[in-house]
C-alpha positions as CSV (number, residue, x, y, z in Angstrom):
1,M,72.5,120.0,96.8
2,L,69.4,117.9,97.6
3,K,66.2,119.5,98.9
4,E,64.5,118.6,102.2
5,G,62.8,115.2,101.9
6,D,65.0,114.0,99.0
7,E,66.7,110.6,99.3
8,D,70.2,109.2,98.4
9,F,71.1,105.5,98.1
10,S,74.2,103.4,98.3
11,R,75.3,99.8,99.0
12,P,76.7,99.7,102.5
13,G,80.3,98.7,102.1
14,F,83.1,101.0,103.2
15,A,82.3,103.6,100.5
16,G,78.5,103.6,101.2
17,V,78.8,103.8,104.9
18,Q,81.4,106.6,104.7
19,L,79.3,109.0,102.7
20,N,78.9,112.4,104.4
21,W,75.5,111.7,105.9
22,K,75.3,114.8,108.1
23,Q,73.9,117.4,105.6
24,S,71.3,119.8,106.8
25,G,67.8,119.4,105.3
26,I,68.6,116.1,103.4
27,Q,67.1,112.7,104.1
28,F,69.4,109.9,103.3
29,T,68.4,106.3,102.8
30,L,70.9,103.4,102.6
31,L,69.9,100.2,100.9
32,T,71.6,96.8,101.4
33,R,70.9,93.4,100.1
34,S,72.4,92.0,103.4
35,R,70.8,91.7,106.8
36,T,73.0,94.4,108.1
37,V,75.7,96.9,107.1
38,M,79.4,95.9,106.8
39,P,78.7,92.2,106.9
40,D,82.5,91.3,106.9
41,H,83.0,93.0,110.2
42,A,82.3,91.8,113.8
43,P,78.7,91.9,115.1
44,R,79.6,94.7,117.6
45,A,81.1,96.8,114.8
46,R,77.9,96.4,112.7
47,E,75.7,97.3,115.7
48,T,77.8,100.4,116.4
49,L,77.6,101.6,112.8
50,L,73.8,101.0,112.6
51,R,73.3,102.9,115.8
52,V,75.5,105.8,114.6
53,L,73.7,105.9,111.2
54,R,70.2,105.6,112.5
55,E,70.2,107.4,115.8
56,E,72.9,110.0,115.4
57,R,72.9,110.7,111.6
58,D,69.1,110.1,111.1
59,V,69.8,107.7,108.1
60,S,67.1,105.3,107.1
61,V,68.8,101.9,106.7
62,R,66.8,99.4,104.7
63,T,68.2,95.9,105.0
64,N,67.4,92.8,102.8
65,C,66.6,95.2,100.0
66,E,68.7,94.3,96.9
67,A,68.7,96.9,94.2
68,H,68.3,95.5,90.7
69,G,68.1,98.8,88.7
70,V,66.8,102.3,88.4
71,A,63.7,103.7,86.7
72,L,64.0,107.4,86.0
73,T,60.9,109.6,85.9
74,P,60.7,111.3,82.4
75,G,61.2,115.1,82.7
76,A,61.9,114.9,86.4
77,G,65.6,116.0,86.3
78,G,67.2,112.7,87.2
79,S,64.7,111.6,89.9
80,G,63.0,108.2,89.9
81,H,62.8,104.9,91.7
82,V,65.3,102.3,92.8
83,L,63.9,98.9,91.7
84,C,64.4,96.2,94.4
85,A,64.1,92.5,94.4
86,G,60.5,91.4,95.3
87,G,59.1,94.4,93.4
88,A,59.7,97.2,95.9
89,R,60.2,100.7,94.4
90,V,62.0,103.3,96.5
91,P,61.7,106.9,95.3
92,F,64.7,109.2,95.1
93,D,65.7,112.6,93.8
94,E,69.4,111.8,93.6
95,C,70.9,108.2,93.6
96,V,74.6,107.4,94.4
97,W,75.9,103.9,93.7
98,C,78.8,102.5,95.6
99,T,79.6,99.0,94.2
100,A,81.6,96.1,95.5
101,A,84.6,94.6,93.8
102,A,83.8,92.5,90.7
103,L,85.8,90.8,88.0
104,A,85.5,92.1,84.5
105,P,83.2,89.8,82.4
106,W,85.8,89.3,79.7
107,V,88.2,87.6,82.1
108,K,85.6,85.0,82.9
109,E,84.4,84.6,79.3
110,R,87.6,84.7,77.2
111,T,90.7,83.8,79.2
112,G,90.1,80.3,80.4
113,L,91.5,81.2,83.9
114,A,89.9,79.3,86.8
115,I,87.4,81.4,88.7
116,G,86.8,80.9,92.4
117,A,83.6,80.5,94.3
118,R,83.3,84.3,94.9
119,G,83.8,85.1,91.2
120,F,87.5,86.2,91.2
121,I,90.6,84.7,89.5
122,A,91.6,81.6,91.6
123,V,95.2,81.8,92.7
124,G,97.3,79.7,95.1
125,A,99.4,80.9,97.9
126,T,102.1,82.0,95.4
127,L,99.5,84.3,93.7
128,E,99.9,82.1,90.5
129,S,96.7,81.0,88.7
130,V,95.6,77.5,89.9
131,N,95.2,76.3,86.3
132,T,97.5,78.5,84.1
133,P,101.2,78.4,85.2
134,G,103.0,81.7,84.6
135,V,99.9,83.8,85.1
136,F,99.8,85.7,88.3
137,A,97.0,87.8,89.8
138,C,96.5,89.8,93.0
139,G,94.3,92.5,94.6
140,D,90.6,92.9,93.8
141,C,90.7,90.7,90.7
142,A,92.0,87.6,92.6
143,G,90.9,85.3,95.3
144,V,93.7,83.4,97.2
145,V,92.1,79.9,97.5
146,P,94.0,78.8,100.6
147,Y,93.3,82.1,102.4
148,P,89.9,83.6,101.6
149,R,89.7,87.2,102.8
150,P,87.3,90.1,102.3
151,K,88.0,92.7,99.6
152,A,90.0,95.4,101.5
153,G,92.8,97.6,100.3
154,V,95.2,96.4,102.9
155,F,95.2,92.9,101.4
156,A,95.7,94.2,97.9
157,V,98.6,96.5,98.9
158,R,100.4,93.8,100.9
159,Q,100.2,91.3,98.0
160,G,102.5,93.7,96.0
161,P,105.9,92.7,97.4
162,P,105.3,88.9,97.3
163,L,103.9,89.3,93.7
164,L,107.1,91.1,92.7
165,A,109.2,88.5,94.4
166,N,107.5,85.6,92.6
167,L,107.6,87.3,89.2
168,C,111.3,87.5,89.7
169,H,111.5,83.9,90.8
170,A,109.5,82.8,87.8
171,L,111.8,84.7,85.4
172,L,114.9,83.2,87.0
173,G,113.5,79.7,87.1
174,E,113.6,79.6,90.9
175,P,111.0,78.1,93.3
176,L,108.1,80.4,94.1
177,E,107.4,81.5,97.7
178,D,104.1,81.1,99.5
179,Y,102.3,84.2,100.9
180,E,100.0,84.0,103.9
181,P,98.0,87.2,104.4
182,Q,97.0,88.5,107.9
183,E,93.7,87.3,109.2
184,T,92.3,90.7,110.4
185,F,92.7,94.3,109.4
186,L,92.0,97.7,110.9
187,G,89.0,99.4,109.4
188,L,88.6,103.1,110.1
189,I,85.1,104.0,109.0
190,T,84.0,107.7,108.9
191,T,80.4,108.5,109.6
192,G,80.3,112.3,109.0
193,T,81.1,115.4,111.1
194,R,84.7,114.2,111.9
195,Y,83.6,111.0,113.6
196,C,84.9,107.6,113.1
197,V,84.4,103.9,114.0
198,A,87.4,101.6,114.3
199,S,87.0,97.9,113.7
200,K,89.6,95.1,113.8
201,G,88.5,91.6,114.5
202,R,86.4,91.8,117.7
203,Y,87.8,95.1,118.7
204,V,85.5,98.1,118.1
205,E,86.0,101.7,119.2
206,E,84.5,105.0,118.2
207,G,85.1,108.7,118.6
208,A,86.3,112.0,117.1
209,W,90.0,111.2,117.9
210,L,89.8,108.2,115.4
211,W,88.8,110.6,112.7
212,D,92.0,112.5,113.3
213,L,94.0,109.3,113.2
214,K,92.3,108.3,109.9
215,D,92.9,111.7,108.4
216,W,96.6,111.5,109.3
217,I,97.0,107.9,107.9
218,D,95.1,108.9,104.6
219,R,97.2,112.0,104.1
220,K,100.4,110.2,104.7
221,W,99.4,107.5,102.2
222,M,98.4,110.0,99.5
223,A,101.7,111.9,100.1
224,G,103.5,108.7,99.0
225,Y,102.1,109.3,95.5
226,S,102.8,113.1,95.4
227,S,105.1,115.0,97.7
228,L,107.0,112.0,99.0
229,L,107.7,110.4,95.6
230,P,111.4,109.6,95.1
231,D,113.3,112.0,92.9
232,A,114.2,111.2,89.4
233,E,117.9,110.5,90.2
234,S,117.1,107.8,92.7
235,M,114.8,106.2,90.2
236,A,117.4,106.2,87.4
237,E,118.1,102.9,85.7
238,P,121.2,101.2,87.1
239,A,124.3,101.0,85.0
240,E,124.2,97.2,84.9
241,P,120.9,95.4,84.3
242,P,119.8,93.3,87.3
243,R,119.6,89.5,87.0
244,V,115.8,89.6,86.5
245,A,116.0,92.0,83.5
246,A,118.7,89.9,81.9
247,A,116.6,86.8,82.4
248,A,113.5,88.5,80.9
249,S,115.5,89.7,77.9
250,L,116.9,86.1,77.3
251,S,113.4,84.7,77.6
252,R,112.0,87.1,75.0
253,A,114.9,86.4,72.7
254,S,114.3,82.6,72.9
255,R,110.7,82.8,71.9
256,P,109.8,81.6,68.4
257,R,108.9,84.3,65.9
Protein backbone atom coordinates (compact mmCIF):
# COMPACT_ATOMS: atom_id res chain seq x y z
CA MET A 1 0.00 0.00 0.00
CA LEU A 2 1.31 3.45 -0.88
CA LYS A 3 1.80 6.16 1.70
CA GLU A 4 0.11 9.55 1.64
CA GLY A 5 1.72 11.74 -0.99
CA ASP A 6 2.96 8.81 -3.07
CA GLU A 7 2.19 8.72 -6.79
CA ASP A 8 1.23 5.99 -9.26
CA PHE A 9 1.45 6.21 -13.06
CA SER A 10 -0.19 4.62 -16.08
CA ARG A 11 -0.91 5.24 -19.72
CA PRO A 12 -4.63 6.12 -20.02
CA GLY A 13 -6.09 3.45 -22.20
CA PHE A 14 -8.82 1.18 -20.81
CA ALA A 15 -6.46 -0.46 -18.31
CA GLY A 16 -4.97 2.79 -17.09
CA VAL A 17 -8.24 4.63 -16.64
CA GLN A 18 -9.80 1.64 -14.87
CA LEU A 19 -7.24 1.42 -12.07
CA ASN A 20 -8.86 1.62 -8.64
CA TRP A 21 -8.18 5.30 -8.08
CA LYS A 22 -10.22 5.72 -4.91
CA GLN A 23 -7.71 4.64 -2.24
CA SER A 24 -7.61 6.62 1.00
CA GLY A 25 -4.39 8.56 1.56
CA ILE A 26 -2.91 7.84 -1.88
CA GLN A 27 -2.20 10.48 -4.52
CA PHE A 28 -2.45 9.12 -8.06
CA THR A 29 -1.00 10.71 -11.18
CA LEU A 30 -1.95 9.57 -14.67
CA LEU A 31 0.48 10.32 -17.52
CA THR A 32 -0.50 10.35 -21.19
CA ARG A 33 1.36 11.24 -24.35
CA SER A 34 -1.99 12.27 -25.88
CA ARG A 35 -3.84 15.54 -25.42
CA THR A 36 -6.54 13.72 -23.44
CA VAL A 37 -7.50 10.31 -22.03
CA MET A 38 -9.17 7.62 -24.16
CA PRO A 39 -8.41 9.34 -27.50
CA ASP A 40 -10.32 6.70 -29.52
CA HIS A 41 -13.61 7.67 -27.84
CA ALA A 42 -15.99 10.54 -28.52
CA PRO A 43 -15.19 14.01 -27.10
CA ARG A 44 -18.04 13.84 -24.58
CA ALA A 45 -16.75 10.51 -23.26
CA ARG A 46 -13.26 11.94 -22.83
CA GLU A 47 -14.65 15.02 -21.06
CA THR A 48 -16.73 12.85 -18.72
CA LEU A 49 -13.78 10.64 -17.81
CA LEU A 50 -11.51 13.63 -17.19
CA ARG A 51 -14.12 15.17 -14.92
CA VAL A 52 -14.62 11.96 -12.95
CA LEU A 53 -10.87 11.39 -12.58
CA ARG A 54 -9.92 14.94 -11.67
CA GLU A 55 -12.91 16.23 -9.72
CA GLU A 56 -14.38 13.09 -8.16
CA ARG A 57 -11.31 10.84 -7.79
CA ASP A 58 -8.74 13.61 -7.20
CA VAL A 59 -6.40 12.14 -9.82
CA SER A 60 -3.74 14.41 -11.32
CA VAL A 61 -3.96 13.88 -15.11
CA ARG A 62 -0.90 15.09 -17.03
CA THR A 63 -1.49 15.23 -20.78
CA ASN A 64 1.14 15.62 -23.53
CA CYS A 65 3.58 13.86 -21.22
CA GLU A 66 5.12 10.88 -23.01
CA ALA A 67 7.04 8.54 -20.73
CA HIS A 68 10.34 7.30 -22.16
CA GLY A 69 11.61 5.33 -19.18
CA VAL A 70 12.16 5.09 -15.46
CA ALA A 71 15.14 6.07 -13.31
CA LEU A 72 15.13 4.30 -9.95
CA THR A 73 16.63 5.96 -6.89
CA PRO A 74 19.41 3.72 -5.42
CA GLY A 75 18.46 2.31 -2.04
CA ALA A 76 14.99 3.86 -2.14
CA GLY A 77 12.98 0.64 -2.31
CA GLY A 78 11.70 1.00 -5.88
CA SER A 79 10.93 4.70 -5.93
CA GLY A 80 12.35 7.02 -8.56
CA HIS A 81 11.33 9.21 -11.48
CA VAL A 82 9.41 8.71 -14.71
CA LEU A 83 11.51 10.19 -17.54
CA CYS A 84 9.33 12.11 -20.01
CA ALA A 85 9.93 13.56 -23.45
CA GLY A 86 11.30 17.08 -23.23
CA GLY A 87 13.29 16.29 -20.10
CA ALA A 88 10.54 16.31 -17.45
CA ARG A 89 11.12 14.03 -14.46
CA VAL A 90 8.06 13.01 -12.43
CA PRO A 91 8.78 11.47 -9.00
CA PHE A 92 6.99 8.35 -7.78
CA ASP A 93 7.09 5.77 -4.99
CA GLU A 94 5.29 3.08 -7.01
CA CYS A 95 4.91 2.98 -10.80
CA VAL A 96 2.33 0.91 -12.71
CA TRP A 97 2.64 0.60 -16.50
CA CYS A 98 -0.42 -0.18 -18.64
CA THR A 99 0.80 -0.52 -22.21
CA ALA A 100 -1.03 -0.42 -25.51
CA ALA A 101 -1.11 -3.29 -28.03
CA ALA A 102 2.11 -3.72 -30.02
CA LEU A 103 3.44 -6.27 -32.48
CA ALA A 104 6.37 -8.43 -31.37
CA PRO A 105 9.60 -7.11 -32.96
CA TRP A 106 10.53 -10.48 -34.48
CA VAL A 107 7.38 -10.44 -36.65
CA LYS A 108 8.49 -7.19 -38.25
CA GLU A 109 12.13 -8.15 -38.51
CA ARG A 110 12.10 -11.80 -39.59
CA THR A 111 8.84 -12.82 -41.29
CA GLY A 112 8.61 -10.61 -44.37
CA LEU A 113 4.92 -10.02 -43.68
CA ALA A 114 3.61 -6.62 -44.76
CA ILE A 115 3.19 -4.24 -41.82
CA GLY A 116 0.49 -1.58 -41.84
CA ALA A 117 0.79 2.12 -40.99
CA ARG A 118 -0.06 1.51 -37.31
CA GLY A 119 2.58 -1.19 -36.92
CA PHE A 120 0.49 -4.38 -37.16
CA ILE A 121 0.35 -7.24 -39.69
CA ALA A 122 -1.54 -5.88 -42.70
CA VAL A 123 -4.45 -8.15 -43.65
CA GLY A 124 -7.33 -7.77 -46.08
CA ALA A 125 -11.03 -8.18 -45.44
CA THR A 126 -10.56 -11.97 -45.46
CA LEU A 127 -7.97 -11.67 -42.62
CA GLU A 128 -5.30 -13.02 -44.98
CA SER A 129 -1.93 -11.28 -45.21
CA VAL A 130 -1.85 -8.74 -48.05
CA ASN A 131 1.52 -10.01 -49.30
CA THR A 132 1.73 -13.64 -48.13
CA PRO A 133 -1.13 -15.90 -49.29
CA GLY A 134 -2.04 -18.63 -46.85
CA VAL A 135 -1.01 -16.63 -43.79
CA PHE A 136 -3.88 -15.28 -41.68
CA ALA A 137 -3.85 -12.94 -38.70
CA CYS A 138 -6.44 -11.36 -36.45
CA GLY A 139 -6.83 -9.67 -33.09
CA ASP A 140 -4.23 -7.38 -31.56
CA CYS A 141 -1.42 -8.48 -33.91
CA ALA A 142 -3.31 -7.53 -37.08
CA GLY A 143 -4.70 -4.45 -38.79
CA VAL A 144 -7.51 -4.92 -41.32
CA VAL A 145 -6.48 -2.51 -44.07
CA PRO A 146 -9.99 -1.80 -45.49
CA TYR A 147 -11.48 -1.37 -42.00
CA PRO A 148 -9.13 0.37 -39.55
CA ARG A 149 -10.44 0.06 -35.99
CA PRO A 150 -9.09 0.82 -32.50
CA LYS A 151 -7.58 -2.04 -30.53
CA ALA A 152 -10.49 -3.34 -28.45
CA GLY A 153 -11.34 -6.85 -27.33
CA VAL A 154 -14.70 -6.89 -29.08
CA PHE A 155 -13.05 -6.65 -32.51
CA ALA A 156 -10.55 -9.41 -31.73
CA VAL A 157 -13.23 -11.76 -30.38
CA ARG A 158 -15.57 -11.26 -33.33
CA GLN A 159 -12.80 -11.97 -35.83
CA GLY A 160 -12.62 -15.54 -34.51
CA PRO A 161 -15.57 -17.05 -36.44
CA PRO A 162 -14.65 -15.48 -39.83
CA LEU A 163 -11.04 -16.54 -39.30
CA LEU A 164 -12.14 -20.13 -38.66
CA ALA A 165 -14.41 -20.04 -41.71
CA ASN A 166 -11.65 -18.77 -43.99
CA LEU A 167 -9.11 -21.26 -42.66
CA CYS A 168 -11.58 -23.98 -43.59
CA HIS A 169 -12.19 -22.40 -47.02
CA ALA A 170 -8.44 -22.20 -47.63
CA LEU A 171 -7.92 -25.88 -46.76
CA LEU A 172 -10.81 -26.91 -49.00
CA GLY A 173 -9.69 -24.71 -51.90
CA GLU A 174 -12.85 -22.61 -51.67
CA PRO A 175 -13.20 -18.82 -52.13
CA LEU A 176 -12.57 -16.80 -48.99
CA GLU A 177 -15.25 -14.63 -47.41
CA ASP A 178 -14.90 -10.94 -46.59
CA TYR A 179 -15.46 -9.78 -43.03
CA GLU A 180 -16.66 -6.26 -42.24
CA PRO A 181 -16.36 -5.33 -38.54
CA GLN A 182 -18.83 -3.10 -36.74
CA GLU A 183 -17.99 0.60 -36.70
CA THR A 184 -18.55 1.30 -33.00
CA PHE A 185 -18.42 -0.69 -29.78
CA LEU A 186 -19.70 -0.34 -26.24
CA GLY A 187 -17.00 0.60 -23.77
CA LEU A 188 -17.81 0.19 -20.06
CA ILE A 189 -15.05 1.96 -18.15
CA THR A 190 -14.89 1.63 -14.38
CA THR A 191 -13.57 4.58 -12.38
CA GLY A 192 -13.47 3.11 -8.87
CA THR A 193 -16.03 2.75 -6.05
CA ARG A 194 -18.47 0.77 -8.20
CA TYR A 195 -18.94 3.59 -10.72
CA CYS A 196 -18.78 3.30 -14.49
CA VAL A 197 -18.84 5.37 -17.67
CA ALA A 198 -20.41 3.91 -20.83
CA SER A 199 -19.28 5.03 -24.27
CA LYS A 200 -20.49 3.94 -27.70
CA GLY A 201 -20.03 6.26 -30.63
CA ARG A 202 -21.48 9.59 -29.53
CA TYR A 203 -23.53 8.01 -26.74
CA VAL A 204 -22.17 8.55 -23.22
CA GLU A 205 -23.74 7.63 -19.88
CA GLU A 206 -22.42 7.29 -16.35
CA GLY A 207 -23.60 5.89 -13.04
CA ALA A 208 -23.40 3.13 -10.45
CA TRP A 209 -25.95 0.99 -12.32
CA LEU A 210 -23.49 0.69 -15.23
CA TRP A 211 -20.95 -0.85 -12.86
CA ASP A 212 -23.49 -3.56 -12.04
CA LEU A 213 -24.05 -4.13 -15.77
CA LYS A 214 -20.30 -4.39 -16.43
CA ASP A 215 -19.85 -6.75 -13.50
CA TRP A 216 -22.60 -9.02 -14.85
CA ILE A 217 -21.14 -8.99 -18.39
CA ASP A 218 -17.60 -9.69 -17.16
CA ARG A 219 -18.66 -12.52 -14.87
CA LYS A 220 -20.73 -14.12 -17.62
CA TRP A 221 -17.78 -13.87 -20.01
CA MET A 222 -15.33 -15.42 -17.56
CA ALA A 223 -17.80 -18.20 -16.74
CA GLY A 224 -17.56 -19.23 -20.39
CA TYR A 225 -13.99 -20.29 -19.64
CA SER A 226 -14.71 -22.01 -16.34
CA SER A 227 -18.12 -23.14 -15.06
CA LEU A 228 -19.85 -22.91 -18.45
CA LEU A 229 -17.28 -24.86 -20.44
CA PRO A 230 -18.81 -27.77 -22.39
CA ASP A 231 -18.33 -31.19 -20.85
CA ALA A 232 -15.79 -33.67 -22.18
CA GLU A 233 -18.39 -35.81 -23.97
CA SER A 234 -19.74 -32.93 -26.03
CA MET A 235 -16.16 -32.06 -27.06
CA ALA A 236 -15.31 -35.64 -28.06
CA GLU A 237 -13.88 -36.16 -31.55
CA PRO A 238 -16.56 -37.19 -34.08
CA ALA A 239 -16.50 -40.74 -35.40
CA GLU A 240 -15.92 -39.53 -38.99
CA PRO A 241 -13.35 -36.78 -39.64
CA PRO A 242 -14.92 -33.62 -41.09
CA ARG A 243 -14.08 -32.46 -44.60
CA VAL A 244 -11.62 -29.88 -43.34
CA ALA A 245 -9.62 -32.41 -41.32
CA ALA A 246 -9.49 -34.75 -44.30
CA ALA A 247 -8.33 -31.91 -46.57
CA ALA A 248 -5.65 -30.87 -44.07
CA SER A 249 -4.41 -34.46 -43.81
CA LEU A 250 -4.25 -34.74 -47.61
CA SER A 251 -2.39 -31.44 -47.81
CA ARG A 252 0.23 -32.59 -45.30
CA ALA A 253 0.65 -35.94 -47.10
CA SER A 254 1.27 -34.22 -50.44
CA ARG A 255 4.08 -31.98 -49.16
CA PRO A 256 7.59 -32.91 -50.33
CA ARG A 257 9.76 -34.42 -47.63
